[in-house]
Each structure stands twice: as structure tokens, then as C-alpha cells.
C-alpha positions as a LaTeX table, in Angstrom:
\begin{tabular}{lrrr}
\hline
Residue & $x$ (\AA) & $y$ (\AA) & $z$ (\AA) \\
\hline
Met1 & $-22.15$ & 0.21 & $-21.96$ \\
Lys2 & $-18.88$ & $-1.65$ & $-22.49$ \\
Ile3 & $-16.86$ & $-2.72$ & $-19.45$ \\
Phe4 & $-13.18$ & $-3.27$ & $-20.18$ \\
Ile5 & $-11.56$ & $-5.31$ & $-17.41$ \\
Val6 & $-7.82$ & $-5.20$ & $-17.95$ \\
Ser7 & $-6.22$ & $-7.56$ & $-15.45$ \\
Pro8 & $-3.88$ & $-10.56$ & $-15.53$ \\
Asn9 & $-5.37$ & $-11.53$ & $-12.15$ \\
Ala10 & $-9.03$ & $-11.50$ & $-13.16$ \\
Asn11 & $-9.65$ & $-15.20$ & $-12.60$ \\
Ala12 & $-8.29$ & $-14.95$ & $-9.06$ \\
Leu13 & $-10.36$ & $-11.87$ & $-8.24$ \\
Phe14 & $-13.74$ & $-12.50$ & $-9.88$ \\
Thr15 & $-15.72$ & $-15.53$ & $-8.77$ \\
Pro16 & $-18.38$ & $-16.93$ & $-11.14$ \\
Asn17 & $-21.04$ & $-15.07$ & $-9.15$ \\
Leu18 & $-19.18$ & $-11.77$ & $-9.48$ \\
Gln19 & $-18.72$ & $-12.37$ & $-13.21$ \\
Lys20 & $-22.47$ & $-12.84$ & $-13.57$ \\
Lys21 & $-23.13$ & $-9.58$ & $-11.71$ \\
Leu22 & $-20.80$ & $-7.74$ & $-14.05$ \\
Glu23 & $-22.44$ & $-9.23$ & $-17.13$ \\
Thr24 & $-25.81$ & $-7.86$ & $-16.02$ \\
Ala25 & $-24.31$ & $-4.35$ & $-15.90$ \\
Gly26 & $-22.95$ & $-4.24$ & $-19.44$ \\
Glu27 & $-20.90$ & $-5.95$ & $-22.12$ \\
Val28 & $-17.76$ & $-7.26$ & $-20.43$ \\
Ile29 & $-14.50$ & $-7.37$ & $-22.40$ \\
Leu30 & $-11.83$ & $-9.18$ & $-20.41$ \\
Ile31 & $-8.18$ & $-8.58$ & $-21.28$ \\
Glu32 & $-5.86$ & $-10.83$ & $-19.26$ \\
Glu33 & $-2.72$ & $-11.03$ & $-21.41$ \\
Ile34 & $-0.09$ & $-8.45$ & $-20.46$ \\
Lys35 & 0.86 & $-6.45$ & $-23.54$ \\
Pro36 & 1.49 & $-2.82$ & $-24.53$ \\
Phe37 & $-1.59$ & $-0.61$ & $-24.29$ \\
Lys38 & $-1.39$ & 0.18 & $-28.01$ \\
Asp39 & $-1.95$ & $-3.50$ & $-28.78$ \\
Val40 & $-5.29$ & $-3.56$ & $-26.92$ \\
Gln41 & $-7.06$ & $-2.47$ & $-30.07$ \\
Glu42 & $-10.60$ & $-3.17$ & $-28.88$ \\
Leu43 & $-10.15$ & $-0.54$ & $-26.17$ \\
Phe44 & $-9.84$ & 2.22 & $-28.77$ \\
Leu45 & $-12.54$ & 1.14 & $-31.22$ \\
Gly46 & $-16.27$ & 1.77 & $-31.36$ \\
Thr47 & $-18.61$ & 4.55 & $-30.30$ \\
Glu48 & $-20.17$ & 2.96 & $-27.22$ \\
Asp49 & $-19.72$ & 4.48 & $-23.76$ \\
Arg50 & $-17.17$ & 2.52 & $-21.77$ \\
Ile51 & $-15.71$ & 1.94 & $-18.31$ \\
Leu52 & $-12.05$ & 1.02 & $-17.86$ \\
Ala53 & $-11.41$ & $-1.28$ & $-14.90$ \\
Ile54 & $-7.67$ & $-1.74$ & $-14.63$ \\
Asp55 & $-5.18$ & $-3.71$ & $-12.56$ \\
Pro56 & $-1.72$ & $-2.08$ & $-12.15$ \\
Asp57 & 0.00 & $-5.42$ & $-12.81$ \\
Phe58 & $-1.10$ & $-5.06$ & $-16.43$ \\
Cys59 & 0.68 & $-1.75$ & $-16.99$ \\
Asp60 & 3.59 & $-1.92$ & $-14.53$ \\
Trp61 & 1.87 & 0.63 & $-12.27$ \\
Lys62 & 1.62 & 3.43 & $-14.84$ \\
Ile63 & $-1.25$ & 4.59 & $-17.06$ \\
Pro64 & 0.15 & 7.18 & $-19.53$ \\
Asn65 & $-2.00$ & 10.23 & $-20.15$ \\
Glu66 & $-1.91$ & 9.60 & $-23.89$ \\
Ile67 & $-3.67$ & 6.28 & $-23.37$ \\
Ile68 & $-6.49$ & 7.99 & $-21.46$ \\
Asp69 & $-6.70$ & 10.50 & $-24.34$ \\
Met70 & $-6.97$ & 7.71 & $-26.91$ \\
Ile71 & $-9.90$ & 5.85 & $-25.32$ \\
Pro72 & $-13.17$ & 7.15 & $-26.83$ \\
His73 & $-16.31$ & 7.76 & $-24.77$ \\
Leu74 & $-14.57$ & 6.89 & $-21.51$ \\
Lys75 & $-17.02$ & 7.43 & $-18.65$ \\
Gly76 & $-14.92$ & 6.27 & $-15.73$ \\
Val77 & $-11.77$ & 4.49 & $-14.57$ \\
Cys78 & $-12.10$ & 1.92 & $-11.78$ \\
Leu79 & $-8.72$ & 1.17 & $-10.23$ \\
Gln80 & $-8.11$ & $-2.21$ & $-8.63$ \\
Thr81 & $-6.09$ & $-0.64$ & $-5.81$ \\
Thr82 & $-6.32$ & 1.79 & $-2.95$ \\
Ser83 & $-3.24$ & 3.57 & $-4.30$ \\
Phe84 & $-3.87$ & 5.98 & $-7.17$ \\
Ser85 & $-0.36$ & 7.31 & $-7.72$ \\
Trp86 & $-0.13$ & 5.31 & $-10.96$ \\
Ile87 & $-2.67$ & 7.45 & $-12.81$ \\
Asp88 & $-2.71$ & 11.21 & $-13.37$ \\
Ile89 & $-5.99$ & 11.99 & $-11.65$ \\
Asp90 & $-5.78$ & 15.70 & $-12.45$ \\
His91 & $-5.44$ & 14.96 & $-16.16$ \\
Ala92 & $-8.47$ & 12.68 & $-15.98$ \\
Lys93 & $-10.40$ & 15.37 & $-14.11$ \\
Gln94 & $-9.62$ & 17.93 & $-16.82$ \\
Lys95 & $-11.14$ & 15.55 & $-19.33$ \\
Gly96 & $-14.21$ & 15.00 & $-17.15$ \\
Ile97 & $-13.35$ & 11.36 & $-16.40$ \\
Pro98 & $-14.04$ & 10.17 & $-12.83$ \\
Val99 & $-11.38$ & 7.92 & $-11.28$ \\
Met100 & $-12.38$ & 5.54 & $-8.48$ \\
Asn101 & $-10.16$ & 3.56 & $-6.11$ \\
Leu102 & $-10.90$ & 0.74 & $-3.66$ \\
Arg103 & $-10.81$ & 1.28 & 0.08 \\
Gly104 & $-10.48$ & $-1.03$ & 3.01 \\
Phe105 & $-10.01$ & $-4.41$ & 1.33 \\
Ser106 & $-6.42$ & $-4.86$ & 2.54 \\
Thr107 & $-6.57$ & $-3.04$ & 5.90 \\
Ile108 & $-6.28$ & $-6.13$ & 8.09 \\
Ala109 & $-3.77$ & $-7.87$ & 5.82 \\
Val110 & $-1.39$ & $-4.90$ & 5.65 \\
Ser111 & $-1.67$ & $-4.06$ & 9.34 \\
Glu112 & $-0.88$ & $-7.65$ & 10.27 \\
Trp113 & 2.07 & $-7.67$ & 7.85 \\
Ala114 & 3.44 & $-4.52$ & 9.49 \\
Thr115 & 2.97 & $-6.11$ & 12.91 \\
Met116 & 4.84 & $-9.20$ & 11.72 \\
Met117 & 7.80 & $-7.04$ & 10.65 \\
Val118 & 7.84 & $-5.32$ & 14.04 \\
Leu119 & 8.04 & $-8.67$ & 15.83 \\
Leu120 & 10.68 & $-10.07$ & 13.46 \\
Leu121 & 12.94 & $-7.06$ & 13.90 \\
Ala122 & 12.40 & $-6.85$ & 17.66 \\
Arg123 & 13.74 & $-10.41$ & 17.90 \\
Lys124 & 16.52 & $-9.79$ & 15.32 \\
Met125 & 15.27 & $-12.49$ & 12.97 \\
Pro126 & 17.05 & $-11.02$ & 9.92 \\
Leu127 & 20.37 & $-11.44$ & 11.76 \\
Val128 & 19.43 & $-14.95$ & 12.91 \\
Ile129 & 18.56 & $-15.97$ & 9.34 \\
Lys130 & 21.70 & $-14.43$ & 7.84 \\
Asp131 & 23.70 & $-16.17$ & 10.57 \\
Gly132 & 22.49 & $-19.59$ & 9.48 \\
Trp133 & 19.88 & $-19.87$ & 12.27 \\
Lys134 & 22.60 & $-20.09$ & 14.89 \\
Gln135 & 21.67 & $-19.87$ & 18.56 \\
Asp136 & 23.83 & $-16.98$ & 19.76 \\
Tyr137 & 22.69 & $-15.49$ & 23.06 \\
Thr138 & 24.84 & $-12.38$ & 22.60 \\
Lys139 & 24.47 & $-11.42$ & 18.93 \\
His140 & 20.79 & $-12.33$ & 18.71 \\
Lys141 & 19.53 & $-10.69$ & 21.87 \\
Gly142 & 16.24 & $-9.03$ & 20.98 \\
Ile143 & 13.97 & $-6.57$ & 22.75 \\
Glu144 & 10.52 & $-6.80$ & 24.33 \\
Leu145 & 7.85 & $-4.47$ & 22.99 \\
Gly146 & 5.58 & $-4.24$ & 26.03 \\
Gly147 & 5.73 & $-0.80$ & 27.63 \\
Lys148 & 7.59 & 0.79 & 24.71 \\
Ile149 & 6.27 & 3.55 & 22.44 \\
Ala150 & 4.80 & 2.92 & 18.99 \\
Gly151 & 4.57 & 5.97 & 16.74 \\
Ile152 & 2.13 & 5.85 & 13.82 \\
Val153 & 2.39 & 8.40 & 11.00 \\
Gly154 & $-1.08$ & 8.71 & 9.51 \\
Leu155 & $-4.19$ & 7.39 & 11.25 \\
Gly156 & $-6.46$ & 6.31 & 8.43 \\
Arg157 & $-7.86$ & 2.80 & 8.12 \\
Ile158 & $-4.52$ & 1.01 & 8.05 \\
Gly159 & $-2.84$ & 3.31 & 10.56 \\
Thr160 & $-5.70$ & 2.77 & 13.00 \\
Ala161 & $-5.53$ & $-1.00$ & 12.56 \\
Ile162 & $-1.77$ & $-0.93$ & 13.19 \\
Ala163 & $-2.27$ & 1.23 & 16.30 \\
His164 & $-4.79$ & $-1.35$ & 17.56 \\
Asn165 & $-2.25$ & $-4.15$ & 17.03 \\
Met166 & 0.56 & $-2.23$ & 18.73 \\
His167 & $-1.70$ & $-1.50$ & 21.70 \\
Gly168 & $-2.52$ & $-5.20$ & 21.82 \\
Leu169 & 1.20 & $-5.93$ & 22.15 \\
Gly170 & 1.25 & $-3.77$ & 25.28 \\
Met171 & 2.80 & $-0.73$ & 23.61 \\
Asn172 & 1.95 & 2.90 & 24.33 \\
Val173 & 0.68 & 4.37 & 21.07 \\
Gln174 & 1.21 & 7.91 & 19.87 \\
Tyr175 & 0.51 & 9.25 & 16.41 \\
Trp176 & 0.66 & 12.15 & 13.98 \\
Ser177 & $-2.09$ & 12.63 & 11.42 \\
Lys178 & $-2.90$ & 15.52 & 9.12 \\
Gln179 & $-6.65$ & 15.03 & 9.48 \\
Ser180 & $-7.64$ & 12.14 & 11.73 \\
Thr181 & $-8.04$ & 12.22 & 15.49 \\
Asn182 & $-8.40$ & 9.26 & 17.83 \\
Asn183 & $-8.84$ & 9.90 & 21.55 \\
Asn184 & $-7.64$ & 6.39 & 22.39 \\
Tyr185 & $-4.08$ & 7.43 & 21.57 \\
Glu186 & $-1.89$ & 10.50 & 22.09 \\
Lys187 & $-1.59$ & 12.90 & 19.16 \\
Val188 & 1.84 & 14.54 & 18.88 \\
Ser189 & 3.89 & 16.38 & 16.27 \\
Leu190 & 5.55 & 14.43 & 13.47 \\
Glu191 & 8.93 & 15.46 & 14.89 \\
Asp192 & 7.97 & 13.98 & 18.27 \\
Val193 & 6.84 & 10.73 & 16.68 \\
Met194 & 10.23 & 10.43 & 15.02 \\
Asn195 & 12.46 & 11.30 & 17.97 \\
Thr196 & 10.58 & 9.69 & 20.86 \\
Ser197 & 9.14 & 6.44 & 19.45 \\
Asp198 & 10.66 & 2.99 & 19.80 \\
Val199 & 8.76 & 1.72 & 16.76 \\
Ile200 & 7.88 & 4.06 & 13.88 \\
Ile201 & 5.37 & 3.06 & 11.21 \\
Pro202 & 4.31 & 5.45 & 8.42 \\
Ala203 & 0.81 & 4.59 & 7.19 \\
Val204 & 0.04 & 7.49 & 4.85 \\
Ala205 & $-1.00$ & 7.31 & 1.20 \\
Arg206 & 1.80 & 7.62 & $-1.33$ \\
Asn207 & 1.19 & 10.74 & $-3.41$ \\
Thr208 & 2.74 & 14.11 & $-4.23$ \\
Asp209 & 1.66 & 15.54 & $-0.87$ \\
Thr210 & 3.43 & 12.85 & 1.19 \\
Lys211 & 6.57 & 12.40 & $-0.89$ \\
Gly212 & 9.49 & 13.20 & 1.41 \\
Leu213 & 7.12 & 13.83 & 4.33 \\
Ile214 & 9.67 & 12.30 & 6.71 \\
Thr215 & 12.81 & 14.37 & 6.26 \\
Asp216 & 16.44 & 13.29 & 6.66 \\
Ala217 & 16.66 & 15.45 & 9.78 \\
Met218 & 13.76 & 13.51 & 11.31 \\
Ile219 & 15.46 & 10.21 & 10.51 \\
Glu220 & 18.69 & 11.45 & 12.07 \\
Ser221 & 16.71 & 12.30 & 15.22 \\
Met222 & 15.55 & 8.70 & 15.75 \\
Arg223 & 16.61 & 6.84 & 18.85 \\
Lys224 & 19.43 & 4.35 & 18.41 \\
Thr225 & 17.02 & 1.76 & 19.82 \\
Ala226 & 14.26 & 2.56 & 17.30 \\
Ile227 & 12.73 & 0.25 & 14.69 \\
Phe228 & 11.41 & 1.76 & 11.45 \\
Ile229 & 8.73 & $-0.20$ & 9.57 \\
Ser230 & 7.75 & 0.73 & 6.01 \\
Ile231 & 4.52 & $-0.22$ & 4.27 \\
Val232 & 4.68 & 2.77 & 1.92 \\
His233 & 7.64 & 3.96 & $-0.14$ \\
Glu234 & 8.83 & 7.45 & $-1.15$ \\
Val235 & 7.75 & 9.23 & 2.02 \\
Tyr236 & 11.26 & 8.98 & 3.49 \\
Asn237 & 14.90 & 8.42 & 2.48 \\
His238 & 15.27 & 4.67 & 2.04 \\
Glu239 & 19.04 & 4.73 & 1.52 \\
Leu240 & 19.61 & 6.74 & 4.69 \\
Leu241 & 17.67 & 4.20 & 6.75 \\
Leu242 & 19.63 & 1.33 & 5.22 \\
Lys243 & 22.84 & 3.13 & 6.10 \\
Lys244 & 21.75 & 3.74 & 9.69 \\
Ala245 & 20.60 & 0.13 & 10.16 \\
Ser246 & 23.86 & $-1.18$ & 8.71 \\
Ala247 & 25.88 & 1.03 & 11.04 \\
Gly248 & 23.81 & 0.04 & 14.07 \\
Glu249 & 22.55 & 3.60 & 14.48 \\
Ile250 & 18.98 & 2.28 & 14.68 \\
Phe251 & 17.82 & $-1.10$ & 15.98 \\
Gly252 & 16.16 & $-2.25$ & 12.77 \\
Tyr253 & 14.50 & $-1.41$ & 9.47 \\
Gly254 & 11.76 & $-3.40$ & 7.71 \\
Phe255 & 10.34 & $-2.83$ & 4.25 \\
Glu256 & 8.99 & $-4.56$ & 1.14 \\
Glu257 & 10.75 & $-4.94$ & $-2.18$ \\
Ser258 & 10.12 & $-6.95$ & $-5.32$ \\
Lys259 & 13.74 & $-7.91$ & $-6.02$ \\
Gly260 & 14.05 & $-10.47$ & $-3.27$ \\
Glu261 & 17.58 & $-9.51$ & $-2.24$ \\
Phe262 & 17.09 & $-10.04$ & 1.47 \\
Met263 & 20.54 & $-11.51$ & 2.11 \\
Lys264 & 22.49 & $-8.60$ & 0.64 \\
Tyr265 & 21.56 & $-6.12$ & 3.38 \\
Ser266 & 23.77 & $-5.80$ & 6.42 \\
Gly267 & 22.41 & $-5.12$ & 9.87 \\
Asn268 & 18.99 & $-5.92$ & 11.31 \\
Val269 & 17.14 & $-5.32$ & 8.03 \\
Trp270 & 14.02 & $-7.20$ & 6.97 \\
Ala271 & 13.46 & $-6.89$ & 3.20 \\
Gly272 & 10.37 & $-8.98$ & 2.58 \\
Pro273 & 8.56 & $-9.56$ & $-0.73$ \\
Glu274 & 5.66 & $-7.29$ & $-1.65$ \\
Leu275 & 3.02 & $-9.54$ & $-0.14$ \\
Gly276 & 1.59 & $-7.29$ & 2.56 \\
Trp277 & $-1.89$ & $-7.16$ & 1.06 \\
Cys278 & $-1.87$ & $-10.73$ & $-0.26$ \\
Thr279 & $-4.26$ & $-12.94$ & 1.72 \\
Gln280 & $-7.21$ & $-15.07$ & 0.70 \\
Asp281 & $-9.49$ & $-12.66$ & 2.52 \\
Ser282 & $-8.13$ & $-9.52$ & 0.87 \\
Phe283 & $-8.39$ & $-11.10$ & $-2.59$ \\
Arg284 & $-12.02$ & $-11.94$ & $-1.89$ \\
Lys285 & $-12.79$ & $-8.44$ & $-0.61$ \\
Asn286 & $-10.88$ & $-6.88$ & $-3.52$ \\
Gly287 & $-12.94$ & $-8.75$ & $-6.08$ \\
Glu288 & $-16.19$ & $-7.85$ & $-4.33$ \\
Leu289 & $-15.35$ & $-4.16$ & $-3.97$ \\
Trp290 & $-14.00$ & $-3.89$ & $-7.51$ \\
Thr291 & $-17.18$ & $-5.47$ & $-8.89$ \\
Glu292 & $-19.31$ & $-3.01$ & $-6.92$ \\
Ser293 & $-17.17$ & $-0.06$ & $-8.06$ \\
Ile294 & $-17.56$ & $-1.07$ & $-11.71$ \\
Ile295 & $-21.31$ & $-1.58$ & $-11.48$ \\
Gln296 & $-21.77$ & 1.74 & $-9.68$ \\
Ala297 & $-19.68$ & 3.53 & $-12.33$ \\
Val298 & $-21.82$ & 2.03 & $-15.11$ \\
Gln299 & $-24.83$ & 3.56 & $-13.34$ \\
Gly300 & $-23.10$ & 6.96 & $-13.10$ \\
Asn301 & $-22.54$ & 6.63 & $-9.36$ \\
Tyr302 & $-18.93$ & 7.36 & $-8.41$ \\
Gln303 & $-18.91$ & 6.67 & $-4.66$ \\
Thr304 & $-15.13$ & 6.39 & $-4.24$ \\
Arg305 & $-14.14$ & 9.08 & $-6.72$ \\
Ile306 & $-10.71$ & 10.56 & $-5.96$ \\
Asn307 & $-10.58$ & 13.39 & $-8.51$ \\
Gln308 & $-13.60$ & 15.52 & $-7.55$ \\
\hline
\end{tabular}
């Protein structure tokens, strides 16, 4: 069995011990240089069964279907992420190719990042920074979170961790979830989360089912005092939230972006870099889980398969 690990971050993710474990499972071919898929010739040659373990940073978060079609004897695809929106899982299923993701490695990191954004916006830190760190007791008057309502959209691993953090800040937690139930918090409709919460945090997976989940009407129903925190894109209207934050129609809006244009946004807007998952601990857990996923796939065991 050949194991193709396609990742510019391989050295950061795989310790020497993990590399040894992988080498006992099959012939490891490591591709670290970012280049067009068509130039990875070794991936398309030979008659041996193979596993593709791929990092989205290699392919700019998109695996074209034609590349999957071109790889001979492909027995599985092991993604380096929890997200799987960057591969057509239905196309892979039609071809009988299992696709596996990783789960849980970044739960604490992302939930703490979301909590950080809540605190920064509650204390108007974007305005303080854009105002040259001035000490203005009128313009920079923040809010206290204790006793206010946190609304979580989606109560999976990350949503539950965020709910725990919000509760720890003294907030009353309510949530909407399509499947999950947690008796520690109050379950309400999505509309109620949006129009009654002081802090709103979507924590659903980004896929075709959740795209546009939060409608413009729901955003328009938000309290003027509400803070909206994003750790997942495309489930709501980003431009509408920017407009409302700029106009002071909501208290604040926090999100991640790769462009690093923090200073261009008006209003209480935190536009941080895409570092939510990036901690020493999550890198370690990512490498461990990815190694286990690859080894299991070599053995024909697809524990985290997402295209059943």
C-alpha cells in the first residue's frame, strides 16, 4: 500500500515517532512543495493500492473531481481537517472511495478563540485599537457579560465547548441545534436565538445544508445590543452584519479573515487572522489523529467516514 501525504505542513504535524508509525503501515510518499495537482506525477503512476492524505493548504481548499478520477487504485482519502466542504464527498462515494475527516483536535482552541472575540468586542477593543489606544471613558464604554444571554447555533463538540465557556463567564446559555440536546442549557428555536440573545455564536459545520442557515430576516431581528461572533463562514450574510455593525445597529461583530484588513472596518468589528485552531496542542492532536486515520484507512477501517 502506498500512502501519499500531500502537505506543506507535514514537518510541523508529524513527529519522528508518528513518521515511524506511518512507515510501518505502508510506503510513505511525502509531497511538501505546493504545486498544481497535475505536476504531482507520482500520484498518478503505478498499479499499487493507495491512500491520499491531504492538507487543504496544498490545494487552496479545493480538490477537483477530475483529480480524484485520475488517481488509480485509490482506496481512501484522509482529510487533515474537520471541514470537508473542500472535497465532493458524493462524487467520491459514487466511485466507492471513502473520505475521512478529523474530529475534535481543535475543539478547545476554537472555542477559546471564540470566547476571546466575545470579550474583545464586549470591551470595544477594536474601537480602542483603531483610536490609537486612547483612554476615552465615553467612546470606549464596554458591557459586562455576566447575567446576559449567550445563544449558540449548533451544539456539537465546539458549540458545547463554547456554551461551557459562556456559562463560565456568568452568562445564561440558550441554543438551537438540529440534532443535539443538552439539558444543562435551554433549547429554543433558531429565530429565538437570533432575536433574544446578547451574544450569538454559530458553531455549525459549513456545508450545503447550513449555507444561508441564518437568514437576513433573522439578522435584522437581532437586538441593537447584540454581539455576533463567527467561527464559520457562509451560514449568514457577512456584508449585512458589517453594515449593521458600522451603523451601530448591533453592538459588535467578530470574524476571521485571511486578508488582514482589520483597520479598514468601521464600527466595533474584530477581523482577526484565521488562527482560531492554531495552538501547539491542536497541532499535536491533529498530527496524532491524522496518523491514526491514515493507518486505519490502510487497514480498511474507515472510522470517521463522512460519505457513507
